[in-house]
C-alpha positions in Angstrom: 0.1 -0.1 0.1 1.4 3.5 -1.0 2.0 5.7 2.0 -0.5 8.4 2.4 0.6 11.9 1.6 1.5 14.1 4.6 0.2 17.9 3.4 0.9 21.1 5.5 -0.2 24.7 5.0 2.5 27.4 6.1 1.8 31.1 6.8 3.5 34.3 8.3 2.4 35.1 11.9 1.6 38.7 10.0 -0.4 37.0 7.5 -2.0 35.3 10.5 -2.7 38.7 12.0 -4.2 40.4 9.0 -6.5 37.0 8.5 -7.2 37.5 12.1 -8.1 41.6 12.1 -10.5 41.1 8.8 -12.4 37.4 9.8 -13.4 38.9 13.3 -14.2 42.7 12.6 -16.2 42.1 16.6 -20.2 42.0 15.1 -19.8 38.0 15.7 -21.0 37.2 12.4 -18.8 34.8 10.3 -16.5 36.6 7.4 -14.4 35.2 5.0 -11.4 35.8 3.2 -9.2 34.1 -0.1 -5.5 33.7 -0.5 -3.1 32.1 -3.2 -0.6 29.2 -2.0 2.7 28.6 -3.5 3.3 24.5 -3.3 6.2 22.1 -3.0 4.9 18.4 -4.3 7.1 15.4 -3.5 5.8 11.9 -3.3 4.9 12.0 0.3 4.4 15.7 0.9 2.1 18.5 -0.7 2.7 21.9 1.1 1.2 25.3 0.9 2.4 28.9 1.4 0.1 31.4 1.4 0.9 33.8 -0.9 -1.1 36.2 -1.6 -4.5 37.3 0.9 -7.5 39.1 -0.6 -10.0 40.1 2.0 -13.7 39.8 1.1 -15.4 42.7 2.5 -18.4 42.1 4.8 -20.3 44.5 2.8 -20.0 42.3 -0.1 -21.4 39.2 1.5 -25.1 38.8 0.9 -25.7 37.0 4.6 -23.2 36.8 7.5 -24.8 34.9 10.5 -23.0 33.1 13.4 -22.9 30.2 11.5 -23.3 30.9 7.5 -21.6 33.3 5.2 -22.1 33.6 1.6 -20.2 35.7 -1.0 -20.5 36.9 -4.0 -18.3 34.8 -6.6 -16.9 37.2 -9.0 -13.6 37.6 -7.2 -12.6 34.0 -7.8 -12.4 34.2 -11.8 -9.1 37.1 -11.9 -8.5 34.7 -9.1 -8.6 31.4 -10.4 -6.9 32.8 -13.7 -3.9 34.1 -11.8 -3.4 30.6 -10.2 -3.8 28.8 -13.1 -1.2 30.8 -14.9 1.0 30.6 -12.4 1.2 27.0 -10.6 -1.1 28.6 -7.7 -3.6 27.3 -5.3 -6.6 29.0 -3.9 -7.9 28.9 -0.7 -10.9 30.0 1.0 -10.5 30.7 4.9 -13.8 31.7 7.0 -14.2 32.5 10.7 -15.5 30.6 13.5 -16.9 33.3 15.9 -18.6 30.8 18.2 -15.1 29.0 18.8 -16.4 25.8 16.8 -12.6 24.9 15.6 -13.8 21.7 13.6 -15.9 21.5 10.5 -19.7 22.2 10.4 -22.2 20.6 8.1 -22.6 24.4 7.2 -18.9 24.3 5.9 -19.2 20.8 3.8 -22.3 22.4 2.2 -20.6 25.4 1.6 -17.3 23.5 0.5 -19.1 21.4 -2.2 -21.1 24.3 -3.6 -18.0 26.5 -4.1 -16.0 23.0 -5.7 -19.6 22.8 -8.2 -18.9 26.6 -9.1 -15.6 26.6 -9.8 -15.9 23.4 -11.9 -18.2 25.7 -13.7 -16.1 29.0 -14.1 -13.1 27.4 -15.1 -14.5 24.4 -17.3 -12.8 22.3 -16.2 -12.2 20.2 -12.6 -10.2 22.5 -10.0 -9.2 21.1 -6.7 -8.9 23.9 -3.7 -8.1 24.4 0.3 -10.5 25.2 2.7 -9.7 26.7 6.3 -11.6 27.8 9.7 -10.2 30.2 12.1 -11.6 30.7 15.4 -11.6 33.5 17.7 -8.1 32.7 19.5 -6.4 32.3 16.4 -6.8 28.5 16.1 -6.7 27.1 12.1 -8.6 24.0 10.6 -7.8 23.1 7.0 -8.4 20.7 4.3 -8.3 19.9 0.6 -11.7 19.9 -1.2 -11.4 17.4 -4.0 -13.4 17.4 -7.7 -15.6 15.7 -6.2 -16.0 17.7 -2.8 -14.6 14.7 -1.2 -11.7 16.7 1.5 -8.8 15.4 3.0 -7.0 16.9 5.6 -4.2 18.8 5.9 -2.3 17.3 9.0 -0.1 20.4 10.0 0.0 23.9 9.8 3.1 26.1 10.1 2.9 29.8 11.6 6.2 31.3 11.1 6.7 34.2 13.9 9.1 35.0 16.5 7.8 31.7 18.1 7.5 29.0 15.7 4.1 27.0 16.2 3.2 23.5 14.9 -0.3 22.1 15.1 -0.8 18.4 14.3 2.7 17.5 15.7 1.6 14.4 17.6 4.0 11.4 17.7 3.1 8.3 19.3 5.8 6.6 20.5 6.6 4.8 23.7 8.4 6.0 26.6 11.7 6.1 26.2 14.9 7.1 28.6 16.6 8.7 26.0 14.8 11.7 25.9 13.9 11.8 29.4 16.3 14.8 30.5 14.6 16.9 27.9 10.8 15.9 28.5 11.9 16.7 32.1 13.3 20.3 30.7 11.0 20.9 28.2 7.8 18.7 28.7 6.3 16.1 26.7 4.7 18.3 24.3 8.0 20.2 23.1 9.5 16.7 23.4 6.8 15.1 21.1 7.1 18.5 18.8 11.0 17.6 18.3 10.4 14.3 17.3 7.8 15.5 14.3 10.3 18.0 12.9 11.6 18.0 10.0 15.5 20.5 10.2 17.8 20.7 6.9 21.3 21.9 7.8 23.2 23.1 5.0 27.3 23.3 5.9 28.3 19.9 7.6 31.8 21.2 9.1 32.9 23.0 12.2 29.6 24.5 13.1 27.2 22.0 11.2 28.7 19.1 12.5 27.8 20.5 15.8 24.1 21.4 15.7 23.4 18.1 13.6 25.1 16.2 17.0 23.0 18.5 19.0 19.2 17.9 17.2 19.6 14.1 16.9 20.4 14.1 21.0 17.6 16.4 21.1 15.2 13.8 19.3 14.7 15.7 16.2 12.7 13.2 14.5 14.8 13.5 10.6 17.6 16.0 9.3 18.1 17.0 5.8 22.0 17.3 5.5 23.5 18.9 2.7 27.6 19.7 2.2 29.6 18.5 -1.1 33.0 18.1 0.4 35.1 14.8 1.7 36.9 15.0 5.2 40.6 16.5 5.5 43.3 15.8 7.6 42.7 19.4 8.3 39.0 18.9 9.8 39.9 16.9 12.2 40.2 19.3 14.5 36.5 20.4 14.4 34.4 18.5 13.0 32.4 16.2 15.0 32.5 12.4 15.2 35.6 12.5 12.2 38.4 10.5 12.6 41.5 9.7 11.1 40.1 7.2 9.2 37.7 9.0 7.6 40.2 10.9 6.0 42.0 7.7 4.4 38.7 6.5 3.1 37.7 9.8 1.1 34.9 9.9 3.4 31.7 12.7 2.9 30.9 14.3 5.5 27.2 13.8 5.2 28.3 10.2 5.0 30.3 10.7 8.1 27.6 12.4 9.6 24.5 10.1 8.6 26.5 6.9 10.1 27.2 8.7 13.2 24.1 9.9 14.1 22.9 6.4 13.2 25.1 4.9 15.2 23.1 7.2 18.4 20.3 4.6 17.9 17.9 7.5 18.8 15.9 7.2 15.6 16.3 10.3 13.9 16.4 9.4 9.9 18.5 11.3 7.6 18.6 12.0 4.1 22.0 13.6 2.9 23.0 15.0 -0.3 26.9 15.8 -1.4 26.3 18.5 -3.4 26.7 22.3 -3.0 23.7 24.3 -2.1 22.8 25.5 -5.7 21.5 21.9 -6.5 17.7 21.6 -8.0 17.5 18.1 -5.7 18.9 19.6 -2.6 16.9 22.9 -2.4 13.9 21.0 -2.9 14.3 18.6 -0.1 15.4 21.5 1.9 12.0 23.3 1.6 9.8 20.6 2.6 11.8 20.5 6.2 10.4 22.2 8.6 13.4 24.8 9.4 16.6 25.5 8.1 20.4 25.5 9.5 22.8 27.8 7.8 26.3 26.9 8.6 28.0 28.2 5.7 30.8 30.5 5.2 29.9 31.7 1.6 27.9 34.7 0.9 26.4 33.0 -1.9 25.0 29.9 -0.2 23.6 31.9 2.6 21.9 34.0 -0.1 20.0 31.2 -1.5 18.8 29.9 2.6 17.4 33.3 2.9 15.4 32.2 -0.6 14.6 29.2 0.4 13.4 30.3 3.9 11.4 32.6 2.0 9.9 31.0 -1.2 8.7 28.2 0.9 7.9 29.9 4.6 10.5 28.8 6.8 12.2 30.2 9.5 15.9 30.3 9.3 18.6 30.3 11.3 22.3 31.4 10.4 25.3 30.4 12.3 28.4 32.8 11.9 31.9 32.6 13.3 34.6 35.0 12.5 38.0 34.5 13.8 40.3 37.6 13.0 44.0 36.2 13.5 47.7 36.6 12.2 48.4 32.6 11.5 51.3 32.8 14.0 48.9 33.0 17.3 48.2 36.6 17.2 44.2 36.7 17.8 42.8 40.5 16.8 38.8 39.4 17.2 37.2 36.1 18.2 33.1 37.1 16.8 30.0 34.7 16.6 26.4 35.8 15.1 23.5 34.4 14.9 20.6 35.1 13.0 17.2 34.1 13.3 15.5 35.2 10.0 11.5 35.1 9.2 10.2 35.1 5.7 8.9 38.5 4.8 11.6 40.0 7.6 15.0 41.3 7.1 17.3 39.4 5.1 21.4 38.8 5.5 21.7 41.4 2.3 19.4 44.0 3.8 20.9 43.4 7.4 24.6 43.8 5.8 25.7 40.5 6.7 26.5 40.0 3.0 26.5 42.3 0.1 25.5 41.9 -3.2 28.7 41.9 -4.4 30.0 38.9 -2.5 26.9 36.9 -3.6 27.6 37.4 -7.2 31.5 36.9 -6.9 31.8 33.8 -4.6 28.6 32.1 -6.9 31.1 32.7 -10.2 33.7 31.5 -8.1 31.9 28.6 -7.3 30.8 27.8 -10.5 33.1 29.2 -13.0 36.5 29.9 -11.3 38.4 30.7 -14.4 36.3 33.6 -15.6 36.4 34.4 -12.0 40.2 34.6 -11.9 39.9 36.3 -15.1 37.8 39.5 -13.7 39.6 39.2 -10.4 43.3 40.0 -11.9 41.4 42.5 -14.2 39.9 44.6 -11.6 36.4 44.1 -11.7 35.7 41.8 -8.8 37.4 40.8 -5.3 39.1 38.2 -4.1 37.2 35.2 -2.4 38.3 34.2 0.8 38.8 30.8 0.3 40.3 29.8 3.9 40.0 30.6 7.3 40.8 29.8 10.7 38.5 27.6 13.0 38.6 26.0 16.5 36.6 23.1 17.7 35.7 25.1 21.1 34.5 28.1 18.9 32.3 26.3 16.8 30.7 24.8 19.2 29.8 27.8 21.5 28.3 29.0 18.3 26.1 26.0 17.1 25.0 25.5 20.8 23.6 29.2 20.8 21.8 28.3 17.8 20.6 25.7 18.9 18.9 27.0 22.0 18.0 29.7 19.5 15.8 27.5 17.9 14.4 26.0 21.7 13.9 29.4 22.5 11.3 29.6 19.4 9.3 26.5 19.8 9.2 26.3 23.1 9.5 30.1 24.7 11.4 30.5 27.7 12.8 34.0 28.0 11.5 37.0 30.0 12.3 39.2 27.3 10.2 39.0 23.9 11.8 36.8 21.0 11.2 40.0 18.5 14.3 41.4 20.4 17.0 38.3 19.9 16.8 38.0 16.4 20.5 39.2 15.5 22.9 38.2 18.2 26.7 38.2 18.6 29.2 37.6 21.1 32.5 38.6 21.1 34.4 36.8 23.1 37.5 38.9 23.0 35.9 41.7 24.8 33.3 39.5 26.7 30.7 41.3 25.0 26.7 39.9 24.1 25.1 42.4 22.0 21.4 42.4 20.7 21.5 44.3 17.5 17.9 45.5 16.5 16.6 44.5 13.2 15.8 45.9 10.4 12.8 46.5 7.9 12.0 44.2 5.7 13.9 43.4 2.9 12.7 45.0 -0.6 14.5 42.3 -2.8 12.7 39.1 -1.3 9.2 40.8 -0.2 7.5 39.8 -3.5 8.6 36.5 -3.2 7.2 35.4 0.3 5.3 32.0 0.0 5.6 31.8 -3.5 7.0 28.5 -3.7 7.6 26.6 -6.8 8.6 28.8 -9.5 10.3 29.4 -12.6 13.1 30.0 -11.8 13.4 28.0 -9.3 13.5 30.4 -5.9 14.2 33.1 -8.5 17.5 32.4 -9.0 18.6 32.2 -13.4 21.0 29.4 -12.7 18.8 27.3 -11.6 16.4 27.4 -14.4 
């Protein structure tokens, strides 16, 4: 028997707030909105990302009661045409002001009517999504088929300064392996971790630490992306690496896969021995619930920012800078942890990377000969290809990054999480700074929730 599809609907906290404001005007009657969703489909998963929201004005509705709402179909025509042209899905979202958190018999009838209307308007079968929202902001969603049958949306993810998941229940027997995690964070967060799929791009110094900690926290699935083999110079900082791995020419992702498997904690692994600019790797990361970036390169970090934007994923970026003279003189040791939200600021808008660096490093990766020519002619700057790295510094940064995830899943800080989006730690100065976040990134804002597109994540090189 083929496994059933796992369906997930994603939206940002900003989108949920906008929907809630419209759907609950305060009069106790139902209201309705439409939205277009970008998608990411695979054999096992269907992911829907809210891309554009269209509120149906209450005054345009022909009927509004505490348990029903009727609205004109005119707005559907341009919406459906746009959806068909761009490969988007339509979702209808209406309120349940009396707090009922399930689809009602009235909802069943309305969804059947809408399904029939869509077939008439488009002169073809059209599948759409339907969702309800309660006064507390709880969402339930389902897929409405061409025969007006429905399939449950298994998980709804809301990405904000706290990451919220519904439908994460995992039925597992009690196991002493997660006893201490349950004692610290409770049964709910422990089960949530077991249900999550986390992507890690970059599996060297910080990345190997992140993988180690996520697996021991009980994360259910890890997707690892790194093209390199283990070298002798890596042994001082890649957790679980051995001299025999160097001798055998082991790939970093394979070594970490085997190390996690040997823990016996049940974490499932998927690995990609490629750089990040790989369609299969990007699609696999897009299917995860959140991303960790453990990369030095500006173009790799920009790609992760784009994946997170197009597919509505929270992204935690880990950076370590050790300024040394190569002979024991250390000028500065700084770690930075970035929590990046789709629709928020980016590494580009925060000034962490520049467009010039992204272009230069992408060219260095794809065409080193042309890069060398342009560098020689003075058109672009050089690319740093090697940096000092020490295991304890990488472990320090990675630990803060994983704790950042825990703080977003299980808020435990006295101050608001919004104040911790951009943090730096100077070990030389003994300073821990919270840097105020900036405005939304203008370059990425229009792509929030776009999902699969041509070109993939807006990058022509991935066409």
